[in-house]
N, C-alpha and C positions, 0 to 999 in steps of 0.2 A: 619076757617080752615076746618070745616066739609063741608061747602058749596063749597069750592074750591077743595076738595078731590074728584077727578073724579072716583075713584074706590069704594068709599063708603063701605069699609070693616069693619069699626067700627060701630056696631049697636047702635041705640039710647039708648037701655037698658044698654049697656056698658058705654056709656057716662054719663048716670044717676048715675051709680055706681061710676064712677070716680068723679063726682061732689059731691056725698054723701061722698066719702072718703076724699075729701078736707074739707068738712064741719066738719066731725068727727075729722080730724087732727087739725082743728082750735079750736074745742071745747076742745080737750085734751090739746092743747097749752095754752089756756086760763087758765084752772085749774092748769097746771104745772107752768106757769109763776107767777100766784098768790101765789102758794105754795112756789116757790123759793124766791119771794120777802118777804113773811112773815117769812120764816125760816132763811134766810140769810141776810135780810135787804139790798138787792141789789138795788142800785139807778136805777131810770127809764132809764137813759142814758146808763148805762152799760148793762142793760137787753135788751134794744132795739138794741144796736150796736153790742154786743158780744154774748149774750146768745140766744136771739130770732132767729137770723139767723141759728144757729146750730139746735136748737130744731124744728123750723118750717120747715126748709128744710128737716130735717131727717124724721119728721112725714109725710110730704107730699110725701117723696120718698118711704115709706114703701109699699103702695099699688101699686105704679108704679113698684117697684122692684118685687113685687109678680106677677104682670101681665107679666113682662119680664121673670121671672123664669119659669112660667107656659106656656110660649110661646103663650100668648094671644095677643101679639102685633106683627104683621107680617112685617110691613114696617116702614121706618123712619117717614113718614108723619103720620102714625097711632100713633107712639110714641109721636110726637109733639101734636097731637090732644088730646090724653089721658093726657099728662102732662099739657097742657094748661087748660084742663077741671078740673083736680085736683086743679090746682092753682086758677081757677075761683071759685070753691066751697069754698076754703079757704078764698079768698078775699071777697066773698059775705058775709060770716059770719063776717069777720073782719070789713067790711064797715057798716054793720048793727050796730055793737057795736060802731064804730066811730060816726055814725049818732046820736046815743043815747047820746054819750058823748059831741058832738059838738052842742047840742041843743042851739039855740039862736045865733049861730055864723053865719057869712055870708055864702051865698050859694057858692060863689067862693072858700072859704076855704074848704068847704065840697067836692066840685067837684074836686079840686086839690088833696086833701088828698085821696079821693076815687079812682079817676082814676090812680093817681100815684101808690098807693098801689096795686090796681088790676093789673095794667100792670106789676109791679115788680113781683108779685106772679105768674101770668100767664107766664111771660117770663122766670123767674128763673126755674120753674118746667118744662116748655117745653124744655128749654135748657138742663136741667138735663136728661130729657127723650131722647132727640135726641143724646146727647153725649153717654149716656149709651147704647142705642140701636146700635149706630154705632160701638162702641167698641165691644159689644157682637156679632155682626155680623161677626167679624173677627175670623176666626177659631182658631188662636193662643191665643186669649184672654180668660182667665178663668173668670168664673162668678164674683167672688169677686173682681178681679182686674178691671173688667169692670165697677164696681159701683162707685169706688172712684173718678175718675177725674170729672165726671159730678156733683157729690154731692159737691165736693170742690168748683167748679166754681159757683154753685147755692148759696152756703153759702157766698162766697166772694162777688158776685154781690148783694145779699140781704144786707150784712153788709155795703157795699159801699153806697147803696141806703139809708140805715138808718143813715149813718153818715152825711147826708145833706150837701154834698160837694157843691151843687148848691142850690140856692133858690128853694123852693118847686114848684113854677109856672114854672121856667125854667126846672127843672128836669122832671116834668110831660110833658111839651111840647116836650122835647128831647125824652122821652120814647114813646110818641105818634108818633113822626116822625119816629123813628127807628122801631117801631112795625107795622106801617101801610105802610111801603114801602119807606119812605123818606131816609132810609139807604140802598137803592139798590146798591149803589156804593160799599158797604162793601162786597156784595155777588159776586162781580166780574162781 
């Protein structure tokens, strides 16, 4: 996204801060999820499908909302870039943790798990950013009302991904096709 952005209005330092915000959100989620599981004996499936989408998308959204509130994001493409970068920071930390857990597993499993998760986090946060920025650019939309729709869509897409409705390899291939332009027909 940064390379395709012809205006180059998002400086590299801002992207570094967005990436770091994603890593911080991931670190907080890790501790939060461990605490939730220990305190309430929540099964892994319920945590992954119901709790993690809400906590992870909420924590990734905080820095993005801060940037939007402070008017640090000027255009829709900048929102997409910042959102995707926050998602990439989160996914990077999460994939490092998965790599440590999947030690000894096949490379294909690690690639599918890593790419699928990374694309989901990048896509969900970029979508949240674009929807929120688009709504906030409308003069009639109040700030708090502009936050909710994108946040809910990000949570829903994250939860659907975690429900494993498709086999992991198929889900990852579908995400790759949609994120790299194979879904151009959807854009009209």
